[in-house]
Backbone as a printed PyTorch tensor [residue, N CA C, xyz], in Angstrom:
tensor([[[ 17.7480,  -7.6940, -13.0970],
         [ 16.5540,  -6.9470, -12.7870],
         [ 15.3540,  -7.6810, -13.0790]],

        [[ 14.2940,  -7.3780, -12.3540],
         [ 13.0300,  -8.1440, -12.4490],
         [ 12.1090,  -7.3780, -13.3780]],

        [[ 11.3550,  -8.0960, -14.1660],
         [ 10.3310,  -7.5070, -15.0470],
         [  8.9810,  -7.6710, -14.3660]],

        [[  8.1040,  -6.6570, -14.4270],
         [  6.8140,  -6.6320, -13.8030],
         [  5.7380,  -6.3050, -14.8530]],

        [[  4.6690,  -7.0160, -14.7680],
         [  3.5620,  -6.7690, -15.6620],
         [  2.2460,  -6.7530, -14.8520]],

        [[  1.6090,  -5.6570, -14.8520],
         [  0.3640,  -5.4480, -14.1370],
         [ -0.8360,  -5.7890, -15.0480]],

        [[ -1.9400,  -6.1170, -14.3780],
         [ -3.2190,  -6.3220, -15.0990],
         [ -4.3160,  -6.2280, -14.1110]],

        [[ -5.5340,  -6.1590, -14.7160],
         [ -6.7360,  -6.1450, -13.8260],
         [ -7.4260,  -4.7400, -13.6810]],

        [[ -6.8490,  -3.7220, -14.2070],
         [ -7.4610,  -2.4180, -14.1050],
         [ -8.7100,  -2.3610, -14.9730]],

        [[ -9.4260,  -1.3040, -14.7880],
         [-10.6610,  -1.1020, -15.5740],
         [-11.5230,   0.0250, -15.0970]],

        [[-12.7040,   0.1150, -15.6460],
         [-13.7030,   1.1400, -15.2800],
         [-14.6960,   0.4250, -14.3340]],

        [[-14.9540,   1.0020, -13.1390],
         [-15.7800,   0.4100, -12.2020],
         [-16.6590,   1.4660, -11.4810]],

        [[-17.8290,   1.2150, -11.0820],
         [-18.5900,   2.1530, -10.3850],
         [-18.1650,   2.2930,  -8.9080]],

        [[-18.4250,   3.4280,  -8.3420],
         [-18.0810,   3.5600,  -7.0020],
         [-18.7610,   2.5100,  -6.0900]],

        [[-18.0440,   2.1010,  -5.1330],
         [-18.5140,   0.9610,  -4.3240],
         [-18.1280,  -0.4870,  -4.7820]],

        [[-17.6810,  -0.4660,  -5.9640],
         [-17.2160,  -1.7630,  -6.5800],
         [-15.8360,  -2.2180,  -6.1700]],

        [[-15.4740,  -3.3720,  -6.7580],
         [-14.2340,  -4.0140,  -6.4490],
         [-13.3800,  -4.3280,  -7.6320]],

        [[-12.1020,  -4.5190,  -7.4420],
         [-11.2090,  -4.9270,  -8.4990],
         [-10.0980,  -5.7510,  -7.8620]],

        [[ -9.5390,  -6.5930,  -8.6270],
         [ -8.2720,  -7.2990,  -8.1930],
         [ -7.1960,  -7.0810,  -9.2900]],

        [[ -6.1550,  -6.3450,  -8.8580],
         [ -5.0130,  -6.0720,  -9.7150],
         [ -3.9780,  -7.2460,  -9.5240]],

        [[ -3.3070,  -7.6410, -10.5580],
         [ -2.2740,  -8.5840, -10.4840],
         [ -0.9640,  -8.0120, -11.0800]],

        [[  0.1940,  -8.5580, -10.4830],
         [  1.4680,  -8.1500, -10.8570],
         [  2.2970,  -9.3680, -11.0150]],

        [[  2.6490,  -9.7870, -12.2640],
         [  3.4890, -10.9900, -12.4780],
         [  4.9200, -10.5850, -12.6110]],

        [[  5.7670, -11.1890, -11.8840],
         [  7.1800, -10.8510, -11.8530],
         [  8.0060, -11.9680, -12.6180]],

        [[  9.0930, -11.5790, -13.2450],
         [  9.8490, -12.5020, -13.8710],
         [ 11.3020, -12.0730, -14.0810]],

        [[ 12.1880, -12.9400, -14.2060],
         [ 13.6320, -12.5320, -14.4980],
         [ 14.6020, -12.7730, -13.4150]],

        [[ 14.1840, -12.9640, -12.2710],
         [ 15.0960, -13.2550, -11.1180],
         [ 14.4080, -14.0720, -10.0090]],

        [[ 15.2330, -14.4680,  -9.1070],
         [ 14.6970, -15.0580,  -7.8610],
         [ 14.0050, -14.0150,  -6.9850]],

        [[ 12.8750, -14.2560,  -6.5450],
         [ 12.0170, -13.1700,  -5.9260],
         [ 12.0710, -13.1980,  -4.4530]],

        [[ 12.6380, -14.0940,  -3.8400],
         [ 12.5850, -14.2820,  -2.4460],
         [ 13.2970, -13.0980,  -1.7070]],

        [[ 14.1760, -12.4060,  -2.4540],
         [ 14.9000, -11.3100,  -1.8230],
         [ 14.2260,  -9.9070,  -2.0400]],

        [[ 13.1380,  -9.9480,  -2.6980],
         [ 12.4740,  -8.7750,  -3.0370],
         [ 11.3170,  -8.4240,  -2.0670]],

        [[ 11.0110,  -7.1470,  -1.9670],
         [  9.8230,  -6.6100,  -1.4310],
         [  9.0150,  -6.0290,  -2.5350]],

        [[  7.7650,  -6.1330,  -2.4910],
         [  6.8710,  -5.6440,  -3.5930],
         [  5.9370,  -4.5080,  -3.0550]],

        [[  5.5830,  -3.7010,  -3.9840],
         [  4.7100,  -2.5830,  -3.5970],
         [  3.8110,  -2.1530,  -4.6790]],

        [[  2.7180,  -1.5800,  -4.2720],
         [  1.7990,  -0.8580,  -5.2250],
         [  1.8340,   0.5720,  -5.0250]],

        [[  1.9170,   1.3580,  -6.0900],
         [  1.8080,   2.8100,  -6.0840],
         [  0.7330,   3.1840,  -7.0330]],

        [[  0.2470,   4.4690,  -6.9190],
         [ -0.6880,   4.9790,  -7.8670],
         [ -0.4290,   6.4290,  -8.2020]],

        [[ -0.8080,   6.8340,  -9.3930],
         [ -0.6240,   8.2520,  -9.7920],
         [ -1.7920,   8.7170, -10.5300]],

        [[ -2.4010,   9.7960,  -9.9850],
         [ -3.5310,  10.4410, -10.5810],
         [ -2.9670,  11.4630, -11.4650]],

        [[ -3.7920,  11.9130, -12.4740],
         [ -3.3000,  12.9930, -13.3720],
         [ -2.9220,  14.3210, -12.6530]],

        [[ -1.7220,  14.8030, -12.9360],
         [ -1.3060,  16.0090, -12.2970],
         [ -0.8180,  15.9930, -10.8900]],

        [[ -0.7060,  14.6630, -10.3990],
         [ -0.2370,  14.4940,  -9.0620],
         [  0.9880,  13.6810,  -8.9770]],

        [[  1.6800,  13.7030,  -7.8260],
         [  2.7730,  12.8230,  -7.6060],
         [  2.4150,  11.4600,  -7.4100]],

        [[  3.2270,  10.4730,  -7.6810],
         [  2.9960,   9.0880,  -7.4340],
         [  2.8610,   8.8960,  -5.9130]],

        [[  1.8660,   8.0290,  -5.6130],
         [  1.5540,   7.8740,  -4.2170],
         [  1.7190,   6.4190,  -3.7420]],

        [[  2.4020,   6.2640,  -2.6320],
         [  2.4840,   4.8960,  -2.0920],
         [  1.1800,   4.3630,  -1.6620]],

        [[  0.8900,   3.1300,  -1.9720],
         [ -0.4070,   2.5530,  -1.6720],
         [ -0.1680,   1.3630,  -0.6010]],

        [[  0.7240,   0.4390,  -0.9090],
         [  0.8840,  -0.6600,   0.0290],
         [  2.1930,  -1.4680,  -0.3970]],

        [[  2.7500,  -2.1370,   0.5360],
         [  3.9220,  -3.0000,   0.2670],
         [  3.7990,  -4.2940,   1.0720]],

        [[  4.5490,  -5.2460,   0.5740],
         [  4.6590,  -6.5640,   1.2210],
         [  6.0130,  -7.1880,   1.0670]],

        [[  6.5090,  -7.9020,   2.0800],
         [  7.6530,  -8.6230,   1.9290],
         [  7.2770,  -9.9340,   1.1170]],

        [[  8.2680, -10.3990,   0.3080],
         [  7.8320, -11.5060,  -0.5700],
         [  7.3400, -12.6600,   0.1300]],

        [[  7.8000, -12.8440,   1.3440],
         [  7.2220, -14.0280,   2.2010],
         [  5.7980, -13.7310,   2.5400]],

        [[  5.3650, -12.5690,   2.4720],
         [  4.0210, -12.1970,   2.8440],
         [  3.8480, -11.9250,   4.3040]],

        [[  4.9830, -12.0710,   5.0310],
         [  4.8880, -11.9260,   6.4790],
         [  4.5720, -10.5600,   6.9660]],

        [[  4.9820,  -9.5410,   6.2350],
         [  4.7640,  -8.1000,   6.6980],
         [  4.1640,  -7.2910,   5.4970]],

        [[  3.1430,  -6.5270,   5.9670],
         [  2.4750,  -5.6460,   4.9720],
         [  2.3310,  -4.2570,   5.5090]],

        [[  2.2600,  -3.2260,   4.6660],
         [  2.0070,  -1.8630,   5.0480],
         [  1.0740,  -1.2620,   4.1460]],

        [[  0.2670,  -0.2180,   4.6150],
         [ -0.7200,   0.3940,   3.7870],
         [ -0.7600,   1.8670,   4.0830]],

        [[ -1.0330,   2.6300,   3.0090],
         [ -1.2890,   4.0350,   3.1860],
         [ -2.5920,   4.2500,   3.9580]],

        [[ -2.7120,   5.3100,   4.7840],
         [ -3.8820,   5.4350,   5.6610],
         [ -5.1510,   5.5610,   4.6890]],

        [[ -5.0110,   6.0700,   3.5830],
         [ -6.1030,   6.3920,   2.7340],
         [ -6.7970,   5.0810,   2.1680]],

        [[ -6.0450,   3.9540,   2.3060],
         [ -6.5990,   2.7580,   1.6460],
         [ -6.7950,   1.6260,   2.7540]],

        [[ -6.3630,   1.8580,   3.9700],
         [ -6.4740,   0.8220,   4.9780],
         [ -7.9240,   0.4080,   5.1640]],

        [[ -8.1290,  -0.8880,   5.2670],
         [ -9.4510,  -1.4510,   5.3970],
         [-10.1910,  -1.7050,   4.1100]],

        [[ -9.6830,  -1.1230,   2.9960],
         [-10.2980,  -1.2890,   1.6160],
         [ -9.4460,  -2.0180,   0.6860]],

        [[ -8.1100,  -1.9270,   0.8550],
         [ -7.1850,  -2.5270,  -0.1200],
         [ -6.4020,  -3.6990,   0.6920]],

        [[ -6.2100,  -4.7680,   0.0100],
         [ -5.4110,  -5.8620,   0.5990],
         [ -4.3520,  -6.3770,  -0.4190]],

        [[ -3.1190,  -6.4300,   0.0720],
         [ -2.0170,  -6.8970,  -0.7320],
         [ -1.7000,  -8.2860,  -0.3200]],

        [[ -1.4080,  -9.1830,  -1.3400],
         [ -1.0130, -10.5590,  -1.0850],
         [ -0.0670, -11.0250,  -2.0820]],

        [[  0.5750, -12.1340,  -1.7870],
         [  1.5350, -12.6890,  -2.7830],
         [  1.3210, -14.1700,  -2.9790]],

        [[  1.6280, -14.6190,  -4.1510],
         [  1.6920, -16.0720,  -4.3640],
         [  2.9880, -16.4010,  -4.9990]],

        [[  3.8690, -16.9290,  -4.1850],
         [  5.2040, -17.2540,  -4.5130],
         [  5.2720, -18.3130,  -5.7320]],

        [[  4.3890, -19.1990,  -5.6910],
         [  4.4380, -20.2830,  -6.6720],
         [  4.0990, -19.6680,  -8.1230]],

        [[  3.3780, -18.6120,  -8.1270],
         [  3.0320, -17.9060,  -9.3910],
         [  3.8300, -16.7300,  -9.6540]],

        [[  4.7330, -16.3570,  -8.7180],
         [  5.4660, -15.1090,  -8.8580],
         [  4.5890, -13.9000,  -9.0490]],

        [[  3.5150, -13.8850,  -8.3490],
         [  2.4950, -12.8230,  -8.4810],
         [  2.1610, -12.1650,  -7.2330]],

        [[  1.9770, -10.8850,  -7.2820],
         [  1.4080, -10.0800,  -6.2020],
         [  0.0960,  -9.5180,  -6.6570]],

        [[ -0.9090,  -9.5250,  -5.6510],
         [ -2.2220,  -9.0420,  -5.9890],
         [ -2.5010,  -7.8730,  -5.1190]],

        [[ -3.4490,  -7.0870,  -5.6710],
         [ -4.0110,  -5.9510,  -4.8690],
         [ -5.4950,  -6.0740,  -4.9500]],

        [[ -6.1540,  -6.4770,  -3.9690],
         [ -7.5930,  -6.5680,  -3.8630],
         [ -8.1250,  -5.2240,  -3.3780]],

        [[ -8.9910,  -4.6440,  -4.2600],
         [ -9.5130,  -3.2440,  -3.9370],
         [-11.0450,  -3.4370,  -3.7640]],

        [[-11.4650,  -2.8810,  -2.5890],
         [-12.9530,  -2.9270,  -2.4720],
         [-13.4230,  -1.5550,  -2.0640]],

        [[-14.7910,  -1.3390,  -2.0700],
         [-15.3160,  -0.0530,  -1.7630],
         [-14.6730,   1.0910,  -2.4980]],

        [[-14.5540,   0.9710,  -3.7600],
         [-13.8000,   1.9480,  -4.5580],
         [-14.5170,   3.2830,  -4.4980]],

        [[-13.7120,   4.3240,  -4.5680],
         [-14.1370,   5.7040,  -4.5340],
         [-13.6240,   6.4170,  -5.7870]],

        [[-14.2820,   7.4400,  -6.2330],
         [-13.7700,   8.2310,  -7.4530],
         [-12.3690,   8.6810,  -7.1840]],

        [[-11.9910,   8.9890,  -5.9250],
         [-10.6050,   9.4740,  -5.7290],
         [ -9.5160,   8.3920,  -5.7770]],

        [[ -9.9470,   7.0460,  -6.0160],
         [ -9.1170,   6.0620,  -6.1920],
         [ -8.6990,   5.9940,  -7.7170]],

        [[ -9.2520,   6.7320,  -8.4820],
         [ -8.9670,   6.8210,  -9.9490],
         [ -7.4890,   7.2060, -10.1020]],

        [[ -6.7420,   6.3360, -10.8490],
         [ -5.2320,   6.5350, -11.0300],
         [ -4.6960,   5.4300, -11.8690]],

        [[ -3.5020,   5.6110, -12.3070],
         [ -2.7120,   4.4880, -12.8440],
         [ -2.0540,   3.8260, -11.6450]],

        [[ -2.1650,   2.5220, -11.5700],
         [ -1.6440,   1.7890, -10.5410],
         [ -0.4190,   1.0140, -11.0090]],

        [[  0.7010,   1.2100, -10.2320],
         [  1.9490,   0.6720, -10.6290],
         [  2.4090,  -0.4260,  -9.5550]],

        [[  2.9430,  -1.4640, -10.0740],
         [  3.6090,  -2.4660,  -9.2890],
         [  5.0630,  -2.1890,  -9.2890]],

        [[  5.7500,  -2.3860,  -8.1710],
         [  7.1690,  -2.1010,  -8.0180],
         [  7.8210,  -3.1260,  -7.1200]],

        [[  9.1570,  -3.3860,  -7.4790],
         [  9.9290,  -4.3440,  -6.6810],
         [ 11.1380,  -3.6920,  -6.1180]],

        [[ 11.4750,  -4.0620,  -4.8540],
         [ 12.6250,  -3.4410,  -4.2610],
         [ 13.4930,  -4.6050,  -3.7980]],

        [[ 14.7840,  -4.6710,  -4.3190],
         [ 15.6820,  -5.7540,  -3.9250],
         [ 16.2360,  -5.4270,  -2.5410]],

        [[ 15.9970,  -6.3490,  -1.6310],
         [ 16.5930,  -6.2000,  -0.2810],
         [ 15.5240,  -5.9190,   0.7840]],

        [[ 16.0330,  -5.4070,   1.9060],
         [ 15.2410,  -5.2620,   3.0280],
         [ 14.2640,  -4.1280,   2.8550]],

        [[ 13.0110,  -4.3200,   3.3570],
         [ 12.1070,  -3.2240,   3.5550],
         [ 11.4860,  -3.3990,   4.9870]],

        [[ 11.4210,  -2.1680,   5.6060],
         [ 11.0620,  -2.1230,   6.9790],
         [  9.8940,  -1.0400,   7.0900]],

        [[  9.3350,  -0.9250,   8.2420],
         [  8.3970,   0.1910,   8.4510],
         [  9.0120,   1.5700,   8.1920]],

        [[ 10.2240,   1.6980,   8.6090],
         [ 10.9180,   2.9190,   8.3700],
         [ 11.1610,   3.3730,   6.9580]],

        [[ 11.4620,   2.2980,   6.1800],
         [ 11.6090,   2.5460,   4.7520],
         [ 10.2740,   2.9320,   4.1530]],

        [[  9.2280,   2.2850,   4.5670],
         [  7.9080,   2.5740,   4.0130],
         [  7.5170,   4.0270,   4.4270]],

        [[  7.7460,   4.3550,   5.6540],
         [  7.3460,   5.8180,   6.0100],
         [  8.1780,   6.7720,   5.1900]],

        [[  9.3730,   6.4590,   4.9760],
         [ 10.1520,   7.4560,   4.1400],
         [  9.7390,   7.4860,   2.7520]],

        [[  9.2960,   6.3330,   2.1540],
         [  8.8350,   6.2860,   0.7890],
         [  7.5120,   7.1280,   0.6620]],

        [[  6.7280,   7.0330,   1.7190],
         [  5.4580,   7.7480,   1.5800],
         [  5.6350,   9.2490,   1.2670]],

        [[  6.7310,   9.8600,   1.7190],
         [  6.9250,  11.2420,   1.5730],
         [  7.9000,  11.6980,   0.4730]],

        [[  8.3810,  10.6250,  -0.2440],
         [  9.3370,  10.9120,  -1.2590],
         [  8.6770,  11.4870,  -2.5480]],

        [[  9.4500,  12.1480,  -3.3250],
         [  9.0410,  12.5080,  -4.5750],
         [  8.8620,  11.3300,  -5.5860]],

        [[  8.2850,  11.5040,  -6.6400],
         [  8.1020,  10.3780,  -7.5590],
         [  9.4520,   9.8270,  -7.9940]],

        [[ 10.3420,  10.7120,  -8.2760],
         [ 11.7150,  10.2420,  -8.7680],
         [ 12.4240,   9.4770,  -7.7600]],

        [[ 12.3720,   9.8880,  -6.4800],
         [ 12.9910,   9.1430,  -5.4010],
         [ 12.3110,   7.8020,  -5.0950]],

        [[ 11.0350,   7.8040,  -5.1980],
         [ 10.2920,   6.4690,  -5.1100],
         [ 10.7430,   5.5300,  -6.1850]],

        [[ 10.9470,   5.9740,  -7.3590],
         [ 11.3300,   5.1450,  -8.5360],
         [ 12.7500,   4.6190,  -8.2330]],

        [[ 13.5700,   5.4320,  -7.6190],
         [ 14.9970,   4.9070,  -7.3000],
         [ 14.9550,   3.8940,  -6.1320]],

        [[ 14.0800,   4.1410,  -5.1260],
         [ 14.0240,   3.2710,  -4.0150],
         [ 13.5110,   1.9260,  -4.3560]],

        [[ 12.4470,   1.8870,  -5.1530],
         [ 11.9550,   0.6330,  -5.7330],
         [ 12.5120,   0.5440,  -7.1730]],

        [[ 13.4150,  -0.1990,  -7.4140],
         [ 14.2280,  -0.1380,  -8.6070],
         [ 13.4980,  -0.6520,  -9.8100]],

        [[ 12.5030,  -1.5080,  -9.7070],
         [ 11.8960,  -2.0910, -10.8650],
         [ 10.3780,  -1.7570, -10.8060]],

        [[  9.7890,  -1.4120, -12.0300],
         [  8.5190,  -0.9150, -12.0890],
         [  7.7930,  -1.5540, -13.3250]],

        [[  6.5630,  -1.7480, -13.1620],
         [  5.6910,  -2.1850, -14.3140],
         [  5.2060,  -0.9160, -15.0650]],

        [[  4.5060,  -1.2210, -16.1280],
         [  3.9960,  -0.1110, -17.0430],
         [  2.7790,   0.6340, -16.3550]],

        [[  2.0660,  -0.0740, -15.5290],
         [  0.8890,   0.5120, -14.8720],
         [ -0.3750,  -0.0510, -15.4740]],

        [[ -1.3960,  -0.0350, -14.7220],
         [ -2.7180,  -0.3600, -15.1550],
         [ -3.7690,   0.6480, -14.6560]],

        [[ -4.6210,   1.1150, -15.6180],
         [ -5.5220,   2.1940, -15.3120],
         [ -6.7430,   1.6700, -14.4330]],

        [[ -7.0490,   2.4520, -13.3660],
         [ -8.3070,   2.1530, -12.6340],
         [ -9.0930,   3.3820, -12.6750]],

        [[-10.2880,   3.3740, -13.1050],
         [-11.1680,   4.5430, -13.2270],
         [-12.4280,   4.2620, -12.4820]],

        [[-12.7640,   5.0290, -11.4760],
         [-13.9710,   4.8520, -10.6850],
         [-15.0130,   5.9700, -11.0170]],

        [[-16.1100,   5.5490, -11.4650],
         [-17.1430,   6.5330, -11.7480],
         [-18.0680,   6.6720, -10.5970]],

        [[-18.5890,   7.9130, -10.4390],
         [-19.4520,   8.1980,  -9.2360],
         [-20.9750,   7.8940,  -9.5860]]])
C-alpha cells in the first residue's frame, strides 16, 4: 500500500492561490492514478480532480475547471494541486488519494456520484488531509 502525505493548506483570502502537495511513498507509483478530493463540514467528500501517474490524462469537477490544475512529478513521487481564484466555497479539508490500476473517464464519472465510503474504497489509499480555508 502507498502512503500519502499532503501539505500546503492554509488560510487565504478570496481570490488568492495555494499549491497543495502530496508526497507518495511505499510502492512503485507508475501503476497508480492519483486524485484530490475535498470535504467541507457536514458534507460528503467531493471529487476534485484526478491524474494518471504519467500525467497524460486529467479530469476535473465542473466546479473547479479553469481554477484548479493537477500535475505530477514522478522523480519526486509528488502530485500537486494548484488552486487559483479561491472562493469561500472552496473551504474544505483536501485529501490526496491513490488508486492502483486503471482509471478512465467512466471511472471518474462514477466516482463523482459515489458516497464517501465508496470513494474511499475506489481509491484505496488516502492521506490525512490538509485544511484550506478561504475568507471572504
